[in-house]
GUVOVEX-416170 format. One line per 10 residues: number of its first residue (from 1); their letters; for each residue x, y, z of C-alpha. Coordinates in steps of 0.2 Angstrom, whole numbers. Each point is the difference from the previous one (the first is absolute). Layout:
% residues N
NUM	A	X Y Z | ...
***
This chain:
% residues 309
1	MSQAERMERP	44 -162 32 | 9 15 5 | -1 8 17 | -9 14 -5 | -15 -12 -7 | -1 -9 16 | -2 16 11 | -18 3 3 | -11 14 -9 | 8 16 4
11	LVSIIIPAYN	-12 14 6 | 7 13 -11 | 11 -2 -17 | 12 13 -5 | 7 2 -17 | 16 10 -3 | 4 1 -18 | 18 6 -1 | 13 7 -13 | 15 8 3
21	HEKFIEAAVD	-3 9 18 | 14 -5 9 | -3 17 9 | -15 -3 5 | -6 -19 1 | 7 -2 18 | -12 13 7 | -14 -8 -9 | 3 -18 6 | 3 6 18
31	SVLGQTVSDL	-15 10 -1 | -11 -16 -5 | 10 -10 13 | -1 12 14 | -19 0 -2 | -11 1 16 | -10 -16 -9 | 13 -14 -2 | -11 -14 -8 | 5 5 -18
41	ELIVIDDGST	10 -7 -15 | 12 13 -9 | 3 -5 -18 | 14 8 -9 | 2 1 -18 | 16 4 -7 | -6 7 -18 | 19 -1 -6 | 9 12 10 | 17 4 -5
51	DRTGEIVKGY	5 8 16 | 2 -9 18 | -19 0 3 | 0 -19 0 | 14 -3 9 | -7 11 14 | -16 -8 1 | 9 -18 0 | 9 6 15 | -17 -1 11
61	IDTRLTYYHQ	-4 -15 12 | -18 0 2 | -12 -14 -5 | -12 11 -5 | 9 8 -14 | 2 -10 -17 | 12 8 -12 | -1 -4 -20 | 9 7 -15 | -5 3 -17
71	ENQDAYNTIN	6 8 -16 | -7 17 -3 | -18 -1 -4 | -6 18 8 | -11 3 15 | -17 -5 -5 | 7 -17 -5 | 11 -2 15 | -16 6 12 | -10 -14 -10
81	RGLDLARGQY	12 -14 4 | 0 5 18 | -20 -1 0 | 2 -17 -7 | 10 -6 16 | -9 10 13 | -8 -11 13 | -6 12 13 | -19 5 3 | 5 18 -4
91	IAILNSDDVY	11 6 -14 | 10 15 2 | 14 8 -12 | 15 10 4 | 13 7 -14 | 17 -2 5 | 3 18 3 | -14 4 12 | -3 -4 18 | -15 -5 12
101	TPDRLERLLQ	-2 7 16 | 2 -12 14 | -19 -2 3 | -6 1 -17 | -6 -17 -1 | -8 0 17 | -9 15 -3 | -6 -7 -19 | -5 -15 8 | -11 8 13
111	CQKQTDAECI	-7 12 -13 | -5 -15 -12 | -10 -9 15 | -10 16 5 | -3 4 -18 | 0 -17 -9 | 9 8 -13 | 7 -11 -14 | 14 14 -3 | 7 13 10
121	ISDVIPISDA	13 15 -3 | 8 13 13 | 6 18 -2 | 17 1 -4 | 17 8 7 | 12 6 -15 | 18 -1 3 | 17 3 -9 | 13 -12 -5 | 7 3 17
131	GIEFKDPDFG	-16 -4 8 | -3 19 6 | -19 5 -1 | -6 12 -12 | -10 11 13 | -1 17 -10 | -19 1 -7 | 8 10 -14 | 9 -14 -6 | -8 -6 -18
141	WNQWHAKNRK	-3 -17 5 | -9 5 15 | -11 13 -8 | -5 -15 -13 | -5 -11 13 | -7 12 12 | -12 5 -15 | -4 -18 -4 | -4 -3 18 | -11 16 1
151	FYFSCGDIYT	-10 -5 -15 | -4 -17 7 | -6 9 17 | -10 11 -10 | -9 -12 -12 | -2 -15 14 | 2 -13 -15 | 16 -10 0 | -2 -5 -20 | -4 18 -4
161	AFLKGNFMVT	16 6 10 | 10 -13 -9 | -4 7 -17 | 8 16 7 | 15 -5 5 | 8 -16 7 | 1 5 19 | 5 -19 3 | 17 5 -7 | 8 -16 -2
171	TSNLFMTAKA	-1 -18 0 | 8 -1 17 | -17 6 7 | -9 -14 -6 | -7 -13 14 | -15 -13 -4 | -7 -15 3 | 6 -14 -10 | -18 -4 -7 | 1 19 -8
181	AQKVGKFCSL	16 -3 -6 | -6 -15 -9 | -15 7 -7 | 9 15 -6 | 13 -10 -8 | 17 6 -6 | 7 15 -2 | 1 8 -16 | 14 4 -12 | -1 19 3
191	RYLHDYDFIF	19 3 5 | -4 16 11 | -18 -2 3 | -3 -19 4 | -5 6 18 | -12 12 -6 | -9 -12 -12 | 0 -13 13 | -9 11 12 | -14 5 -11
201	RMMLAFPQGV	-4 -18 -4 | 0 -4 18 | -13 14 3 | -11 -8 -15 | 1 -17 8 | -3 5 18 | -10 17 -3 | -1 4 20 | 16 -11 4 | 14 11 -2
211	HYLSDEKLLY	3 10 15 | 12 17 2 | 7 1 18 | 2 18 -4 | 6 7 19 | 14 -12 1 | 18 1 -8 | 5 -19 0 | 12 -1 -14 | 16 11 -5
221	YRIHDGNTLG	0 3 -19 | 17 5 -6 | 1 14 -14 | 17 -1 -9 | 8 13 -10 | -7 1 -17 | -15 -13 3 | -11 13 -9 | 13 5 -14 | 6 -8 -15
231	EAAVFGREQD	-10 -16 -9 | -12 -2 14 | -9 18 -2 | -4 -4 -18 | -5 -17 1 | -7 0 17 | -12 14 -5 | -5 -9 -16 | -4 -16 11 | -9 11 12
241	QQVIQKYLLA	-11 6 -14 | -4 -18 -5 | -3 -6 16 | -12 14 5 | -9 0 -17 | -3 -19 2 | -7 0 18 | -11 15 -3 | -7 -10 -12 | -2 -16 8
251	ILPEPYRQYG	-10 9 14 | -13 8 -13 | -15 -10 -4 | 2 -8 -17 | -12 11 -10 | 10 15 5 | 19 -8 -3 | -1 6 -18 | -1 18 4 | 12 -3 14
261	EAGTARLIEI	14 -7 -12 | -3 13 -14 | 0 15 13 | 17 -5 11 | 8 -5 -18 | -4 17 -7 | 6 9 17 | 16 -9 -1 | 3 4 -18 | -3 19 5
271	GEELHEVKST	11 0 12 | 13 -5 -10 | -5 13 -13 | 2 13 14 | 14 -5 5 | 9 1 -19 | -8 17 -3 | 7 7 17 | 16 -7 -4 | 0 8 -17
281	LAPEQSQGVR	-7 18 6 | 10 0 17 | 14 -13 1 | 5 6 16 | -16 0 10 | -4 -18 -7 | 1 -12 15 | -6 -16 -9 | -16 0 12 | -16 -6 -9
291	PAFKILMKSM	-14 14 4 | -15 -11 -7 | 2 -12 16 | -7 11 11 | -15 2 -13 | -2 -17 -1 | 0 -2 22 | -12 14 -2 | -12 -11 -11 | 2 -13 10
301	RQWLAKKTK	-4 6 16 | -16 8 -9 | -6 -16 -6 | 3 -9 15 | -10 14 10 | -16 -4 -11 | 3 -19 1 | 0 1 20 | -16 10 0
***
């Protein structure tokens, strides 16, 4: 039996899926080991890094930290392995380029006791590669996040708000009971949006059990150059469509799902057709945005308004 197995069950298990983040892994690990809550285990799984990520982690001398190495299997598989290894009463995830605030776990544990929530997320602080906070409200990411938060406060329903946008932002924001993690199950194979899919399944499994600590910023979320460019810009948005359609239908009563499926599918097609037409008529004005998404969200809000009457 290993030393880790002989330890008593920790209060919180933190899983760090790490891949080629030698620049950031130390800050991530330090932010966990330096928490004001010390009753924890940190599971770092190196997903086949080719840089010094593993070397840096293995340099730590702390009995609460265990390190595993594997061939590259992508983030969702790495997190799933961590879930199998986690022994804590609560489970949290931290991407290897993000950073916890020193009191994150303390505040989330306090919130859990007050609300009896199964899953809690907080607000986040966007930072650059150099760790500098993006404070400009006109910064694109800040505008996007502010829009999603505004919708959450206006609609008053967390499921509806998540259909409008992923204001959880990142897998690093997840904090949940071990019971909830077990019931919801593993992360799906969506490369870019496995966290988005997971939070919807959490809300379906525990309709009143997901709490947004909206007034506290307890996580530094790192925004890299090019985060929204290239392959992710295309595949991420395609997966976005899939997730939104799937969980819009999931919340509808069974007799109405066929209408939702047909309508959302057609709206996506219209968006693609509009983009093609605009690209042909005025290529310089085409930005690749799918206008039908706004129509979809308007229709959804109207339906939910009728449903709640």
